[in-house]
C-alpha positions as CSV (number, residue, x, y, z in Angstrom):
1,M,-12.2,-13.1,-28.3
2,I,-14.8,-16.0,-26.1
3,I,-17.3,-13.4,-23.3
4,F,-18.8,-15.7,-21.0
5,Q,-22.0,-15.4,-18.8
6,R,-20.9,-15.3,-15.1
7,Q,-23.4,-16.5,-12.9
8,I,-23.2,-14.2,-10.4
9,E,-24.2,-11.2,-12.4
10,N,-27.5,-11.3,-12.3
11,Q,-27.7,-11.5,-8.4
12,I,-25.2,-8.5,-8.6
13,R,-27.8,-6.1,-10.9
14,K,-30.2,-7.4,-8.6
15,N,-28.5,-5.6,-5.9
16,L,-27.7,-2.5,-7.5
17,F,-30.1,0.3,-6.3
18,K,-31.0,-1.2,-2.3
19,R,-29.0,1.0,-0.3
20,G,-26.0,-0.7,-0.7
21,M,-22.2,-0.4,-2.0
22,V,-21.4,-3.7,-4.0
23,V,-18.0,-5.1,-3.5
24,I,-16.7,-8.1,-6.0
25,L,-14.0,-10.1,-4.4
26,G,-12.0,-12.5,-6.3
27,P,-8.1,-13.2,-7.7
28,R,-6.4,-10.7,-10.2
29,Q,-7.7,-12.3,-13.8
30,S,-11.1,-14.1,-13.3
31,G,-12.9,-11.7,-14.6
32,K,-13.6,-9.0,-12.2
33,T,-13.2,-5.7,-14.5
34,T,-14.8,-7.4,-17.8
35,L,-18.2,-8.1,-15.3
36,S,-17.9,-4.8,-13.6
37,K,-17.7,-2.7,-16.8
38,K,-20.2,-4.7,-19.1
39,I,-23.1,-3.9,-15.8
40,V,-22.0,0.0,-16.0
41,E,-22.1,0.3,-19.4
42,S,-25.3,-1.3,-20.0
43,F,-26.7,2.1,-18.0
44,G,-25.0,4.2,-20.2
45,K,-24.2,7.8,-19.8
46,K,-25.0,7.1,-16.4
47,G,-22.8,5.3,-15.5
48,E,-18.6,5.1,-15.2
49,Y,-15.3,2.9,-14.9
50,F,-12.3,4.2,-12.9
51,N,-9.5,2.2,-12.5
52,C,-8.0,3.2,-8.9
53,E,-4.7,2.3,-10.0
54,F,-4.3,5.0,-11.8
55,A,-3.0,8.4,-10.3
56,D,-5.3,10.6,-11.8
57,V,-8.2,8.8,-10.2
58,R,-6.5,7.4,-7.1
59,K,-5.8,11.6,-6.0
60,H,-9.8,12.0,-5.9
61,F,-9.6,9.9,-3.1
62,V,-9.0,12.0,0.3
63,L,-10.4,10.8,3.8
64,G,-13.0,13.3,4.9
65,N,-13.9,14.9,1.7
66,P,-16.3,13.4,-0.2
67,K,-16.6,16.5,-2.8
68,K,-13.1,15.6,-3.8
69,L,-14.5,11.7,-5.2
70,L,-17.6,14.0,-6.3
71,E,-15.8,16.1,-8.8
72,L,-14.3,12.7,-10.4
73,I,-18.0,10.9,-10.4
74,K,-20.1,14.2,-11.5
75,D,-23.6,12.5,-12.4
76,K,-22.7,9.6,-13.0
77,K,-25.3,6.9,-10.7
78,I,-23.3,4.3,-11.3
79,V,-19.5,3.8,-11.0
80,V,-16.8,1.2,-10.6
81,F,-13.8,1.1,-8.5
82,D,-11.5,-1.2,-9.7
83,E,-8.8,-2.5,-7.8
84,A,-10.4,-0.6,-5.1
85,Q,-7.8,-2.1,-2.4
86,T,-4.8,0.1,-4.0
87,I,-6.4,2.4,-2.4
88,Q,-5.0,3.8,1.3
89,N,-8.4,4.3,3.5
90,I,-10.4,3.1,0.8
91,G,-12.9,1.6,3.5
92,K,-13.9,4.6,5.6
93,I,-13.7,7.1,2.1
94,L,-16.5,5.0,0.7
95,K,-18.1,5.1,3.9
96,V,-18.4,8.8,4.3
97,F,-18.9,9.1,0.6
98,Y,-21.9,6.6,0.7
99,D,-23.4,8.5,3.8
100,T,-23.1,11.8,1.7
101,Y,-24.2,10.5,-1.4
102,P,-26.5,7.3,-0.9
103,H,-28.3,7.9,-4.5
104,I,-25.0,7.1,-6.2
105,Q,-23.9,3.7,-6.7
106,I,-20.9,2.2,-6.3
107,I,-19.3,-1.4,-7.4
108,A,-15.7,-1.8,-5.6
109,T,-13.7,-4.8,-6.8
110,G,-10.8,-6.3,-5.6
111,S,-8.0,-9.1,-5.7
112,S,-7.3,-9.6,-2.3
113,S,-9.7,-10.3,-0.2
114,F,-7.3,-10.0,3.0
115,D,-7.1,-6.6,2.0
116,L,-9.8,-5.0,0.4
117,A,-11.8,-6.7,3.7
118,N,-9.9,-5.3,5.8
119,K,-10.0,-1.6,4.5
120,I,-13.5,-2.2,3.6
121,K,-15.4,-4.9,5.1
122,E,-15.7,-3.8,9.0
123,P,-15.8,0.4,7.9
124,L,-18.8,-0.5,5.8
125,T,-20.8,-3.2,7.5
126,G,-24.7,-3.0,6.8
127,R,-23.7,-0.4,3.9
128,A,-22.2,-3.2,1.1
129,F,-23.2,-6.5,-0.9
130,E,-20.4,-8.8,-1.6
131,F,-19.9,-11.0,-3.9
132,I,-16.9,-13.5,-4.5
133,L,-15.9,-14.1,-8.6
134,P,-13.3,-17.2,-8.8
135,P,-12.4,-18.8,-12.1
136,L,-14.8,-19.8,-14.7
137,S,-16.9,-22.7,-13.0
138,L,-17.2,-25.7,-15.2
139,Y,-21.3,-24.4,-15.8
140,E,-19.7,-20.9,-17.1
141,V,-17.4,-23.1,-19.6
142,K,-20.4,-25.2,-21.0
143,S,-22.6,-22.3,-21.7
144,A,-19.6,-21.1,-24.2
145,I,-17.8,-24.1,-25.3
146,S,-18.6,-27.9,-25.9
147,I,-16.9,-29.9,-23.3
148,S,-16.0,-33.5,-24.0
149,R,-14.1,-35.3,-22.2
150,E,-10.9,-34.5,-23.4
151,K,-11.6,-30.7,-22.9
152,L,-12.0,-31.7,-19.3
153,N,-8.7,-32.9,-19.2
154,E,-8.1,-29.4,-20.7
155,L,-10.1,-27.3,-18.2
156,M,-8.3,-29.6,-15.6
157,L,-4.7,-29.3,-16.9
158,Y,-4.8,-25.5,-17.7
159,G,-7.4,-24.3,-15.1
160,S,-10.4,-22.0,-15.6
161,Y,-9.0,-18.6,-16.1
162,P,-11.1,-17.0,-18.3
163,R,-7.7,-15.7,-20.6
164,V,-6.9,-19.4,-20.3
165,V,-10.5,-21.1,-21.3
166,G,-10.2,-18.6,-24.0
167,A,-6.5,-19.2,-25.7
168,K,-7.0,-21.1,-28.8
169,T,-3.7,-23.3,-28.5
170,I,-2.2,-25.1,-25.7
171,T,0.8,-23.5,-26.4
172,E,-1.0,-20.0,-25.8
173,K,-2.9,-21.6,-22.8
174,K,0.2,-22.1,-21.0
175,L,1.8,-19.0,-22.1
176,E,-1.4,-17.0,-20.2
177,L,-1.1,-19.1,-17.5
178,K,2.1,-18.3,-16.7
179,K,1.6,-14.8,-16.7
180,I,-1.3,-15.9,-14.3
181,A,1.2,-17.8,-11.8
182,T,4.3,-15.8,-11.8
183,N,2.9,-12.1,-12.6
184,Y,-0.6,-11.5,-10.9
185,L,-1.2,-14.1,-8.4
186,Y,1.1,-13.1,-6.1
187,K,1.3,-9.2,-6.4
188,D,-1.5,-8.1,-3.8
189,I,1.3,-10.5,-0.8
190,Y,4.3,-8.8,-2.4
191,T,2.2,-5.6,-2.1
192,F,0.6,-5.2,1.4
193,E,2.5,-7.7,3.4
194,A,5.6,-8.0,4.4
195,I,7.1,-11.3,3.1
196,R,10.7,-11.7,4.6
197,N,12.2,-14.7,3.0
198,P,10.1,-15.0,-0.8
199,K,11.6,-18.0,-1.1
200,V,9.7,-19.8,1.6
201,L,6.5,-18.3,0.2
202,E,7.4,-19.8,-3.1
203,D,8.8,-23.3,-1.4
204,L,5.4,-23.6,-0.3
205,L,3.4,-23.2,-2.2
206,I,5.2,-26.1,-4.8
207,H,5.1,-28.2,-1.7
208,L,0.9,-27.5,-1.4
209,A,1.0,-28.2,-5.0
210,Y,2.4,-31.7,-4.8
211,A,0.5,-32.4,-1.0
212,T,-2.8,-31.6,-2.7
213,G,-5.7,-33.7,-1.2
214,N,-3.6,-34.5,1.6
215,T,-3.7,-33.2,5.0
216,V,-1.1,-30.1,5.8
217,S,0.9,-30.8,8.5
218,V,2.1,-27.1,9.5
219,Y,5.0,-28.5,11.9
220,K,6.5,-30.6,9.4
221,L,6.1,-28.1,6.2
222,A,8.5,-25.6,8.6
223,K,11.0,-28.1,9.2
224,E,11.2,-29.0,5.7
225,L,11.4,-25.4,4.5
226,G,13.8,-24.3,7.7
227,T,11.4,-21.9,9.1
228,A,8.7,-21.3,12.0
229,P,5.5,-23.2,12.0
230,S,4.0,-19.1,12.8
231,T,5.3,-18.6,9.6
232,I,3.9,-21.2,7.9
233,E,0.2,-20.6,9.4
234,R,0.5,-16.9,8.4
235,Y,1.7,-17.5,4.5
236,I,-1.1,-20.2,4.6
237,R,-4.1,-17.6,5.4
238,L,-2.4,-15.0,2.8
239,L,-2.4,-17.5,0.0
240,E,-5.8,-18.6,1.7
241,Q,-6.9,-14.4,1.6
242,S,-6.0,-13.9,-1.4
243,F,-7.7,-16.9,-3.1
244,V,-5.1,-18.9,-4.2
245,I,-5.2,-21.7,-2.4
246,K,-8.9,-23.0,0.3
247,R,-8.4,-25.3,3.2
248,I,-10.9,-27.7,3.8
249,Y,-11.5,-28.8,7.2
250,S,-12.0,-32.2,8.5
251,Y,-16.2,-33.0,9.6
252,S,-16.6,-34.1,13.0
253,K,-19.7,-34.4,15.7
254,N,-17.3,-35.3,18.4
255,F,-16.2,-38.9,17.4
256,A,-12.9,-39.3,19.4
257,N,-11.5,-41.5,16.6
258,E,-12.2,-38.7,13.8
259,L,-9.2,-35.8,12.9
260,K,-11.0,-32.9,14.5
261,K,-8.1,-30.4,13.6
262,S,-6.7,-31.5,10.5
263,Y,-7.0,-29.8,7.0
264,K,-6.4,-30.4,3.7
265,I,-5.2,-27.8,1.0
266,Y,-6.3,-27.0,-2.5
267,F,-6.2,-24.7,-4.8
268,L,-8.6,-22.5,-6.3
269,D,-7.5,-22.9,-9.5
270,T,-5.9,-26.6,-10.7
271,G,-4.2,-25.1,-13.5
272,V,-2.3,-22.7,-11.4
273,R,-1.6,-25.5,-9.2
274,N,-0.1,-27.8,-12.2
275,A,2.2,-24.5,-13.2
276,L,3.5,-24.8,-10.1
277,I,5.2,-28.4,-10.3
278,E,5.3,-28.6,-14.7
279,P,5.4,-30.9,-16.4
280,V,2.3,-32.6,-14.8
281,D,1.2,-36.3,-16.4
282,I,-2.4,-36.5,-16.4
283,N,-2.1,-40.4,-17.0
284,D,-0.3,-40.4,-13.6
285,A,-2.4,-42.5,-11.0
286,Q,-2.2,-40.4,-7.9
287,T,-1.8,-37.2,-10.0
288,K,-5.3,-37.4,-12.0
289,G,-6.7,-38.6,-8.7
290,A,-5.1,-35.3,-7.2
291,L,-6.2,-33.2,-9.8
292,F,-9.7,-34.9,-10.2
293,E,-10.8,-34.1,-6.6
294,N,-9.2,-30.6,-6.8
295,F,-11.2,-29.8,-9.5
296,F,-14.9,-31.1,-8.3
297,I,-14.4,-29.2,-4.9
298,M,-13.2,-26.1,-6.1
299,E,-16.5,-26.6,-8.4
300,K,-18.6,-27.2,-5.2
301,M,-17.2,-23.9,-3.8
302,K,-17.8,-22.0,-6.6
303,Q,-21.6,-23.4,-6.5
304,G,-21.4,-22.2,-2.8
305,F,-20.4,-18.5,-3.7
306,L,-23.7,-18.3,-5.6
307,Q,-25.6,-18.4,-2.6
308,T,-26.1,-16.2,0.4
309,F,-25.4,-18.7,3.1
310,P,-23.2,-21.2,1.4
311,P,-22.5,-24.9,2.5
312,R,-19.5,-25.9,4.9
313,L,-17.4,-28.5,2.8
314,A,-15.3,-30.5,5.2
315,F,-13.9,-34.3,4.6
316,W,-14.0,-36.9,6.7
317,R,-10.9,-39.3,7.9
318,T,-11.0,-41.3,10.6
319,K,-7.3,-42.7,12.5
320,Q,-7.9,-46.1,10.8
321,G,-7.4,-44.3,7.5
322,I,-11.3,-44.9,6.5
323,E,-12.0,-41.4,4.5
324,I,-14.7,-39.9,2.6
325,D,-13.7,-36.7,-0.3
326,L,-16.3,-34.2,0.8
327,I,-18.9,-33.6,3.4
328,K,-21.4,-30.6,2.4
329,I,-23.3,-29.7,5.2
330,E,-26.0,-27.7,4.0
331,N,-29.3,-26.6,7.1
332,K,-27.9,-29.5,9.1
333,K,-27.9,-32.3,6.1
334,L,-25.1,-34.2,4.7
335,T,-24.0,-34.8,1.4
336,A,-20.9,-37.2,0.7
337,Y,-19.2,-37.3,-2.3
338,E,-16.2,-39.5,-3.3
339,C,-14.2,-38.8,-6.4
340,K,-13.4,-41.3,-9.0
341,W,-11.0,-41.0,-12.5
342,Q,-13.8,-43.9,-13.2
343,K,-17.0,-44.5,-12.4
344,Q,-17.0,-47.4,-9.8
345,K,-19.0,-48.3,-6.5
346,V,-17.8,-47.1,-3.2
347,S,-19.2,-48.1,0.2
348,F,-20.0,-45.4,2.4
349,K,-20.8,-47.8,5.1
350,N,-18.8,-46.7,7.8
351,F,-20.2,-43.1,7.4
352,L,-23.8,-44.4,7.0
353,N,-23.2,-46.0,10.3
354,K,-22.9,-43.0,12.1
355,Y,-24.5,-40.3,9.7
356,P,-27.7,-42.7,8.3
357,K,-29.8,-39.9,7.0
358,T,-26.3,-39.0,4.7
359,K,-27.4,-38.6,0.8
360,T,-24.2,-40.4,-1.3
361,F,-22.6,-39.8,-4.5
362,V,-19.5,-41.0,-6.5
363,V,-18.1,-38.5,-8.4
364,S,-16.0,-39.5,-12.1
365,P,-15.6,-37.1,-15.2
366,E,-17.8,-38.6,-16.7
367,N,-20.6,-37.8,-15.1
368,M,-20.0,-34.4,-14.5
369,L,-20.4,-33.9,-17.8
370,E,-23.6,-35.7,-17.7
């Protein structure tokens, strides 16, 4: 089994025992359990791991009774509560416990930001450091595996979940990816949210997979799927909060010819996107362009997860159809990226006429590997 060094580990360690709990959010199977276990096990007998999905653990979480939870923790100095979002009133329970026993370091993990954040975030304002652990970044994969051009294509096709990347054969990768895409990814949405028509959600995901890199029309999707625009908006929000997709909005500084309110949708993992519409032909011109664009933009987003104040990511498009794939806005400075499957020259003239101080880059799979 390949063990990947996660970049965020050092940041988490630096924030331990600094008057605050640590909350690690991310999709199921992204490596939260492995990482949190690794951290707590490094403290030897002073640390302990607890899975909140087990009944004998859950019974100790009682609102207003921190001593009940202390019975579980005993004399430990650092503990992990994995899948904490499964505990009712978890935020309030941890708030009271932390205020009563601030010397005990708690690491809480959760696979659904919409549920864990609602139940933990508000009650723990000022009491917790929050981190997001997505699937593996290219840097993290490269730290453990030699990446060739062919291997990069494989990453784009089957994605970057640790179990998928670590699988030895393509058949094993497909099996691991299928388990993630069907058994794990949407579990929290169905568990915690009232989804009246699961088929609409599933069909929406397929539509979004085909529309990768294109602007999304909620009204058009609603018409095609035979439901209300408000339902589509709600499902998109839930999918984003459960780390399946990510919305990227158009960049604007009040220029009338820019599409100010439109957005594109990308999948946090390209393997999941492809699993929805397989088979995927990476040699198809439109497919490979959308795949690489999705892959690169998510790499930039993963880099942002490592920052205290991540940059804002946007795209730029005018009504005349002139477009830039990605604009990174950081400290009021702009960087523009165009994604191309093969190295080629790209003109940024129209964008630079409006934003002349922008740094520009043309990105291809080859120079990503460089």
